[in-house]
Every structure is written in C-alpha cells, then in structure tokens.
VEXKELO-577543 format. One record per residue (C-alpha): residue number from 1; x, y, z. Coordinates in steps of 0.5 Angstrom, whole numbers, plus 2048, in hexadecimal, padded with zeros to 3 digits. Last residue first. Layout:
N
+-----+-----+-----+-----+
: seq :   X :   Y :   Z :
+-----+-----+-----+-----+
: NUM :   X :   Y :   Z :
...
+-----+-----+-----+-----+
This chain:
337
+-----+-----+-----+-----+
: seq :   X :   Y :   Z :
+-----+-----+-----+-----+
: 337 : 832 : 7F7 : 816 :
: 336 : 82C : 7F7 : 812 :
: 335 : 826 : 7F8 : 816 :
: 334 : 81F : 7F9 : 813 :
: 333 : 81B : 7F2 : 814 :
: 332 : 81D : 7F3 : 81B :
: 331 : 81C : 7ED : 820 :
: 330 : 822 : 7E9 : 822 :
: 329 : 828 : 7EE : 822 :
: 328 : 822 : 7F4 : 824 :
: 327 : 820 : 7F0 : 82A :
: 326 : 827 : 7EE : 82C :
: 325 : 82A : 7F5 : 82B :
: 324 : 824 : 7F9 : 82F :
: 323 : 826 : 7F4 : 834 :
: 322 : 82D : 7F6 : 834 :
: 321 : 82B : 7FE : 834 :
: 320 : 826 : 7FD : 83A :
: 319 : 82B : 7F8 : 83E :
: 318 : 830 : 7FE : 83D :
: 317 : 82C : 803 : 841 :
: 316 : 82D : 7FE : 847 :
: 315 : 834 : 7FD : 846 :
: 314 : 836 : 805 : 845 :
: 313 : 832 : 804 : 84D :
: 312 : 836 : 7FF : 84F :
: 311 : 83D : 802 : 84E :
: 310 : 840 : 802 : 854 :
: 309 : 847 : 804 : 855 :
: 308 : 846 : 80B : 856 :
: 307 : 843 : 809 : 85D :
: 306 : 83C : 808 : 85F :
: 305 : 83B : 801 : 85F :
: 304 : 842 : 800 : 862 :
: 303 : 840 : 804 : 868 :
: 302 : 83A : 802 : 868 :
: 301 : 83C : 7FB : 869 :
: 300 : 83B : 7F5 : 865 :
: 299 : 837 : 7EE : 866 :
: 298 : 834 : 7F1 : 86C :
: 297 : 834 : 7F7 : 870 :
: 296 : 831 : 7F9 : 876 :
: 295 : 832 : 7F2 : 879 :
: 294 : 82E : 7F1 : 880 :
: 293 : 82B : 7EB : 87F :
: 292 : 824 : 7EB : 880 :
: 291 : 823 : 7F3 : 880 :
: 290 : 828 : 7F4 : 87B :
: 289 : 826 : 7EF : 876 :
: 288 : 81E : 7F2 : 877 :
: 287 : 821 : 7F9 : 876 :
: 286 : 825 : 7F6 : 86F :
: 285 : 81E : 7F2 : 86D :
: 284 : 81A : 7F9 : 86E :
: 283 : 81F : 7FD : 86A :
: 282 : 823 : 803 : 86B :
: 281 : 828 : 7FF : 871 :
: 280 : 82E : 7FF : 86D :
: 279 : 832 : 7FB : 868 :
: 278 : 82C : 7F6 : 866 :
: 277 : 82D : 7F6 : 85F :
: 276 : 827 : 7F6 : 859 :
: 275 : 82B : 7F6 : 855 :
: 274 : 830 : 7F2 : 84F :
: 273 : 836 : 7F4 : 853 :
: 272 : 83D : 7F7 : 850 :
: 271 : 843 : 7FA : 853 :
: 270 : 848 : 7FC : 84F :
: 269 : 850 : 7FB : 850 :
: 268 : 853 : 802 : 84F :
: 267 : 859 : 801 : 855 :
: 266 : 85A : 7FA : 852 :
: 265 : 85E : 7F6 : 858 :
: 264 : 858 : 7F2 : 858 :
: 263 : 859 : 7F1 : 860 :
: 262 : 856 : 7F9 : 860 :
: 261 : 84F : 7F8 : 85D :
: 260 : 84F : 7F2 : 863 :
: 259 : 852 : 7F7 : 868 :
: 258 : 84C : 7FC : 865 :
: 257 : 847 : 7F7 : 868 :
: 256 : 843 : 7F1 : 864 :
: 255 : 840 : 7ED : 869 :
: 254 : 842 : 7E5 : 867 :
: 253 : 844 : 7E4 : 86F :
: 252 : 83C : 7E5 : 870 :
: 251 : 83B : 7E0 : 86C :
: 250 : 839 : 7D9 : 86F :
: 249 : 836 : 7DC : 876 :
: 248 : 832 : 7E2 : 872 :
: 247 : 830 : 7DC : 86C :
: 246 : 82D : 7D7 : 872 :
: 245 : 829 : 7DD : 876 :
: 244 : 826 : 7E0 : 86F :
: 243 : 824 : 7D8 : 86D :
: 242 : 81D : 7DA : 86D :
: 241 : 81D : 7E0 : 868 :
: 240 : 820 : 7DA : 862 :
: 239 : 81A : 7DC : 85E :
: 238 : 81E : 7E2 : 85B :
: 237 : 825 : 7E1 : 85C :
: 236 : 828 : 7E2 : 863 :
: 235 : 82F : 7E4 : 863 :
: 234 : 82E : 7EA : 85F :
: 233 : 833 : 7EB : 859 :
: 232 : 83A : 7EC : 858 :
: 231 : 840 : 7EE : 853 :
: 230 : 847 : 7F0 : 853 :
: 229 : 849 : 7F3 : 84C :
: 228 : 850 : 7F4 : 849 :
: 227 : 853 : 7EE : 84E :
: 226 : 85A : 7EE : 84F :
: 225 : 859 : 7EA : 855 :
: 224 : 852 : 7EA : 857 :
: 223 : 851 : 7E2 : 858 :
: 222 : 857 : 7E2 : 85D :
: 221 : 854 : 7E6 : 862 :
: 220 : 84D : 7E4 : 861 :
: 219 : 850 : 7DC : 864 :
: 218 : 84B : 7D6 : 862 :
: 217 : 84E : 7D6 : 85C :
: 216 : 84C : 7D4 : 855 :
: 215 : 850 : 7D6 : 84F :
: 214 : 84D : 7D7 : 847 :
: 213 : 852 : 7D8 : 841 :
: 212 : 851 : 7DB : 83A :
: 211 : 854 : 7DA : 834 :
: 210 : 84E : 7D8 : 830 :
: 209 : 84E : 7D1 : 82F :
: 208 : 851 : 7CF : 836 :
: 207 : 84C : 7D4 : 839 :
: 206 : 846 : 7D1 : 835 :
: 205 : 848 : 7CA : 838 :
: 204 : 849 : 7CD : 83F :
: 203 : 842 : 7D0 : 83E :
: 202 : 83F : 7CA : 83C :
: 201 : 842 : 7C6 : 842 :
: 200 : 840 : 7CB : 847 :
: 199 : 839 : 7CA : 845 :
: 198 : 839 : 7C3 : 846 :
: 197 : 83C : 7C4 : 84D :
: 196 : 837 : 7CA : 84F :
: 195 : 83B : 7CF : 852 :
: 194 : 83E : 7CF : 859 :
: 193 : 839 : 7D1 : 85E :
: 192 : 83B : 7CB : 863 :
: 191 : 842 : 7CD : 862 :
: 190 : 841 : 7D4 : 865 :
: 189 : 842 : 7D9 : 85F :
: 188 : 848 : 7DD : 85C :
: 187 : 847 : 7DD : 855 :
: 186 : 84C : 7DF : 84F :
: 185 : 84A : 7E0 : 847 :
: 184 : 84F : 7E2 : 842 :
: 183 : 84D : 7E4 : 83C :
: 182 : 84D : 7E0 : 836 :
: 181 : 846 : 7E2 : 833 :
: 180 : 843 : 7DB : 834 :
: 179 : 846 : 7DA : 83B :
: 178 : 844 : 7E1 : 83D :
: 177 : 83D : 7E1 : 83B :
: 176 : 83B : 7DA : 83E :
: 175 : 83F : 7DC : 845 :
: 174 : 83B : 7E2 : 845 :
: 173 : 835 : 7DF : 843 :
: 172 : 835 : 7DA : 849 :
: 171 : 838 : 7DF : 84E :
: 170 : 832 : 7E3 : 84C :
: 169 : 82D : 7DD : 84D :
: 168 : 830 : 7DA : 853 :
: 167 : 835 : 7D5 : 854 :
: 166 : 83B : 7D9 : 857 :
: 165 : 837 : 7DC : 85D :
: 164 : 83C : 7E2 : 85F :
: 163 : 842 : 7E5 : 85C :
: 162 : 843 : 7E5 : 854 :
: 161 : 849 : 7E8 : 852 :
: 160 : 849 : 7E9 : 84A :
: 159 : 850 : 7EB : 846 :
: 158 : 850 : 7EE : 83F :
: 157 : 854 : 7ED : 839 :
: 156 : 84F : 7E9 : 835 :
: 155 : 84A : 7EE : 835 :
: 154 : 84E : 7F3 : 832 :
: 153 : 850 : 7F9 : 837 :
: 152 : 84F : 800 : 838 :
: 151 : 84E : 7FF : 83F :
: 150 : 848 : 804 : 840 :
: 149 : 844 : 801 : 83A :
: 148 : 846 : 7FA : 839 :
: 147 : 844 : 7F9 : 841 :
: 146 : 83D : 7FC : 83F :
: 145 : 83C : 7F8 : 839 :
: 144 : 83E : 7F1 : 83D :
: 143 : 83A : 7F2 : 842 :
: 142 : 834 : 7F5 : 83E :
: 141 : 835 : 7EE : 839 :
: 140 : 835 : 7EA : 840 :
: 139 : 82F : 7ED : 842 :
: 138 : 82B : 7EB : 83C :
: 137 : 82D : 7E4 : 83D :
: 136 : 82A : 7E3 : 844 :
: 135 : 82A : 7DB : 845 :
: 134 : 828 : 7D6 : 84B :
: 133 : 822 : 7D8 : 84E :
: 132 : 820 : 7DC : 848 :
: 131 : 821 : 7E3 : 845 :
: 130 : 81F : 7E7 : 83F :
: 129 : 820 : 7E2 : 83B :
: 128 : 81D : 7E4 : 834 :
: 127 : 818 : 7E0 : 82F :
: 126 : 819 : 7E1 : 828 :
: 125 : 813 : 7DE : 824 :
: 124 : 810 : 7D7 : 823 :
: 123 : 80C : 7D7 : 829 :
: 122 : 80D : 7CF : 82B :
: 121 : 814 : 7CF : 82C :
: 120 : 816 : 7D6 : 82E :
: 119 : 811 : 7D5 : 834 :
: 118 : 814 : 7CF : 835 :
: 117 : 81B : 7D1 : 836 :
: 116 : 818 : 7D7 : 83A :
: 115 : 814 : 7D2 : 83F :
: 114 : 81A : 7CD : 83F :
: 113 : 81F : 7D2 : 842 :
: 112 : 81A : 7D2 : 848 :
: 111 : 818 : 7D8 : 84C :
: 110 : 816 : 7DE : 849 :
: 109 : 818 : 7E4 : 844 :
: 108 : 815 : 7E2 : 83D :
: 107 : 816 : 7E8 : 837 :
: 106 : 811 : 7E6 : 831 :
: 105 : 812 : 7E8 : 829 :
: 104 : 80E : 7E9 : 824 :
: 103 : 807 : 7E9 : 827 :
: 102 : 800 : 7E7 : 826 :
: 101 : 801 : 7E0 : 823 :
: 100 : 807 : 7DE : 827 :
:  99 : 803 : 7E0 : 82D :
:  98 : 7FE : 7DB : 82C :
:  97 : 803 : 7D6 : 82A :
:  96 : 807 : 7D7 : 831 :
:  95 : 800 : 7D7 : 835 :
:  94 : 7FF : 7D0 : 832 :
:  93 : 805 : 7CD : 833 :
:  92 : 806 : 7D0 : 83A :
:  91 : 7FF : 7CC : 83C :
:  90 : 7F9 : 7D1 : 83E :
:  89 : 7F5 : 7D1 : 844 :
:  88 : 7FB : 7D2 : 849 :
:  87 : 801 : 7D1 : 844 :
:  86 : 800 : 7D7 : 840 :
:  85 : 7FA : 7DB : 842 :
:  84 : 7FE : 7E2 : 842 :
:  83 : 7FD : 7E6 : 847 :
:  82 : 804 : 7EA : 847 :
:  81 : 804 : 7EC : 840 :
:  80 : 807 : 7F3 : 83D :
:  79 : 805 : 7F3 : 837 :
:  78 : 80A : 7F8 : 832 :
:  77 : 80A : 7FC : 82B :
:  76 : 810 : 7FC : 827 :
:  75 : 813 : 803 : 825 :
:  74 : 81A : 802 : 826 :
:  73 : 81A : 806 : 82C :
:  72 : 814 : 803 : 82E :
:  71 : 817 : 7FC : 82E :
:  70 : 81D : 7FF : 832 :
:  69 : 819 : 803 : 837 :
:  68 : 815 : 7FC : 838 :
:  67 : 81A : 7F8 : 839 :
:  66 : 81E : 7FC : 83D :
:  65 : 819 : 7FD : 842 :
:  64 : 817 : 7F6 : 843 :
:  63 : 81E : 7F3 : 844 :
:  62 : 820 : 7F9 : 848 :
:  61 : 81B : 7F9 : 84D :
:  60 : 818 : 7F2 : 84E :
:  59 : 814 : 7ED : 851 :
:  58 : 813 : 7E6 : 84F :
:  57 : 80E : 7E2 : 84B :
:  56 : 80E : 7E8 : 845 :
:  55 : 80D : 7E7 : 83E :
:  54 : 80E : 7ED : 83A :
:  53 : 80B : 7EC : 833 :
:  52 : 80D : 7F0 : 82E :
:  51 : 80A : 7F3 : 827 :
:  50 : 80E : 7F5 : 821 :
:  49 : 80C : 7FA : 81D :
:  48 : 812 : 7FE : 81D :
:  47 : 818 : 7FB : 820 :
:  46 : 81D : 7FE : 81C :
:  45 : 81A : 805 : 81E :
:  44 : 820 : 809 : 819 :
:  43 : 827 : 809 : 819 :
:  42 : 82B : 802 : 81B :
:  41 : 82E : 801 : 814 :
:  40 : 830 : 808 : 813 :
:  39 : 835 : 808 : 819 :
:  38 : 837 : 80F : 81A :
:  37 : 835 : 80F : 821 :
:  36 : 836 : 814 : 827 :
:  35 : 82E : 816 : 828 :
:  34 : 82E : 814 : 82F :
:  33 : 829 : 80E : 82C :
:  32 : 82D : 80D : 826 :
:  31 : 834 : 80B : 82B :
:  30 : 831 : 806 : 82F :
:  29 : 82E : 803 : 828 :
:  28 : 835 : 803 : 825 :
:  27 : 838 : 800 : 82C :
:  26 : 833 : 7FB : 82D :
:  25 : 834 : 7F9 : 826 :
:  24 : 83B : 7F7 : 827 :
:  23 : 839 : 7F3 : 82D :
:  22 : 834 : 7EF : 829 :
:  21 : 839 : 7EE : 824 :
:  20 : 83E : 7EC : 82A :
:  19 : 839 : 7E7 : 82C :
:  18 : 839 : 7E4 : 825 :
:  17 : 83F : 7E4 : 824 :
:  16 : 841 : 7E0 : 82A :
:  15 : 83B : 7DB : 828 :
:  14 : 834 : 7DB : 82B :
:  13 : 830 : 7D5 : 82E :
:  12 : 834 : 7D5 : 834 :
:  11 : 833 : 7DC : 835 :
:  10 : 82B : 7DA : 837 :
:   9 : 824 : 7DB : 836 :
:   8 : 825 : 7E0 : 830 :
:   7 : 821 : 7DD : 82A :
:   6 : 823 : 7DE : 823 :
:   5 : 81E : 7E1 : 81E :
:   4 : 823 : 7E6 : 81B :
:   3 : 82A : 7E4 : 81D :
:   2 : 82D : 7E6 : 816 :
:   1 : 834 : 7E9 : 817 :
+-----+-----+-----+-----+
C-alpha cells in the first residue's frame, strides 16, 4: 500500500483497503512504541529529517499532543503555529504556498472544511485534518482501533451506536468510517439534528458497497440494541456555546446512562467519547451549567464514564498511534509496510 504524498482530509477520500491499512499500521506502530513489535518494516525513525507544522485555529489537548509526540517519536521536527497571518494580512493561498516550501507536512485544526482542502490544494505537501466543523477523520481511526482492541472483532463485525447530536463532526466521521469499512452504525438523535442529507446519501451508498448499515432513530434505547460500542460527544461543539440552553433542552433525553448501556443487551458493551467530557463538576463549564440549569452531568453520567465499560483513555492514547500511522504512511521515505 503506497499512500506517500496523499493528504488526509476526510475518510471519503480513502478506500476500505486504505483505511484498513492505516489501522494495521497503527497497531504495528503502537507495538513498536511499547517494545513489543517484531515488524522490521516499522523499525527506525520513519520521519527523520521531516519538518511538520501544526496550524491550530481551535483549542486542543489530544490532537496537538498526539501530533507532537507522534512526530517526535519518529524523528520529525514540529512547529506549533496559532498566530499566523493566514486569512488576516495574507491569503490562505499565499500562506499555503509558503508553508509548502518550508515544511514536508501540514496539520490543520479549525473551522471550515474548505480551509483544510485549500491548504492541500495550494501547499503541494500532505495536509492532515485535525478537526473541522464537519469532520474529524483522525478521531475515527482511534475510535475504531480501540473497539477492535477491546472486542477482538474485525471492523466489519462491529456495531457503533452514537447518541446525541447526529450531525456534528465526530458523528459524521463515525458514519463515514463505518459505512466504508462495512460496520453497522446507528444514531439516536432529535430529528432536528439528523445527519446532513447529502452526506447520509453518500454513506448509504458506501454501506451498500461494503455490507455495512446505517440506522437513524430518535429513540436511544432502540439505537443501542446489539451495540458493541455506545458513543457520545459533548452537546455543544466549539463555536456553538451560545446554544447551550437550547441543546440541553433538546438532548437531555439522550444522556448516556447505565440503563442505556444495559439496553444494548451486551454485558461487555464499550463506552467511547472523544473527550473532553462533562461528566462531573470539575470543570469551569460544568460548574456554570450546574448553576444555570441544575445539571451535574451532561452527555454521560459519571457512573458510566468511570465504569469498566469506559475505554475513553485507551481511545485518547490511540489518537497518537493512529495519527502517527497517518503521518508515516503519507510522508515517510523509509516505510516498507
């Protein structure tokens, strides 16, 4: 499999075989980091001599740290950039041209999907999507890797049930990824937050081809039946904080509780969350919500978050291993895997 020079903007640009390859490489690189690998093809510093720039228009914990650690592990140098002139004193096209002359790869985390697409168009080097308003492809790889690790199942054998805002970036990436890989994907969401119609049609066509399935309902109990993974995300994405009251009223019935996990009928069902999570009052926003709305927990109860079903921190770690795989696969001159 040769992905050298290819950008990673959305999973829609990748085939089933290419995504499976990235997951396989993720497992090999994780084993290498932990000293367990005997795969010679991933030995050595696979990004040695490469320079990478991380462009961030949105705040981050896991994405920034994952890209930096992954790059350093494989010998690359990293620049973290939050105060560029892009879109201010300099056009995106001009900035992309400059960065493409200086760097071997560019990561972007921000708002519009068009921004990451234009960076790839004008820079001439691989560009990786660290999150946009409508997509989060690196998150999906970590989600799927974690589910495969804990269940021992292949991707096409898994069922993901997403509960909450059915059209946010994480839900979109899950739907796209599951549809391409042949996994089952169900989403429980209020009708007003149903997936984008155009994207849904693309995913249905992918699912028909791969043997996967997509099921949309407003009933969380129905969505989780037979699930291997129950997934949720915060109710207000970055940039939507002014909608907090509206979202709380709309999504309170979609809180992931222990009763919802039991409704899956799977005693080993996993709970996943991309993080951060408002499961207690240990955050500024959590305290503000409690003062205004009386909610101690939002999208998931603390009981579920801290339970044996929860694999959220394995999932967070796997952001690094899967991001490393994406960078190595699209940038390395030394990989022969």
